[in-house]
N, C-alpha and C positions, 0 to 999 in steps of 0.2 A: 795386664789387668783384664778382668772379666767385666763386661758391661752388665749392669743390674738396674732394673727399673724399680723405683719406689714411689709410693704415694705420700704426699705431705699435705697437711692441712694448709689453708691459706695463711694462717698465723705463723706456722713453722716456716713456710716459704718466705714470708716477709721478713721474719727475724733473721733467717739465714742470709738473706740479701743484705740486710743492714750490717750484720757481723762481717760478712765477706768484704763489703766496702771498707769497713773500718780497719780490717787486718790485711787488706789487699790480697785476698784469697778467693778462689772460686768456691761455689757452694759444694761441688763434688769433693773438693779437698777438705773442707770442713766436715763433711759427712764421714769421709774416710778416717779423719783424725778422731772423731767422736767414737766411731766403731772400734778403732785401735785402743782407745782409753777404756771402753767397756770390756773388751777382750782381756786387757791387762788386769782390770779390777776383778773380773769374774775368775780369771785364772789364778790370781793370788789367793782369793778366798777359797777356791777349790783346793789348792795345795794345803792351805791351813787346815781345812776340814779333814783332808786325808791324813795329815800328820797327827791331828788330834785323835782320830779314830785308830791310828796305828800305835799310839802311845800305850805301852804296857801290855801289848798283845802276847808277850811271852811270860808275863808275870806268874801265871799259875801252872806253867809247864813243869812237869816232874822228870821229863826225859832229857833235860839239858844239864851240862856239867855246872859245877859251882864256879861261876865267873869271877867272884871275888877272890877265891884262892888262885885261880889261873892268873888273874891280874897281879896278885901279890908276887907271884913267881917272876913276873917281868920286871919288877922293881929291882934296881941295882944296889940299893943300899939305903 
């Protein structure tokens, strides 16, 4: 792990202490868990945005083969 120093407000520090006691966790552990949740949330949102932006990017291309006819050739019956 890499040591990182952060500044918390007094209220944040007090709330973390209360939560830490009730869950039996150190404040540093709670902070790491919160950061992991944020990274997961932002990462999922970013993937969704990228997928939405990529949807239909080949729609107006004229240099591609007719995929419907190619797919119909793959059907066995």
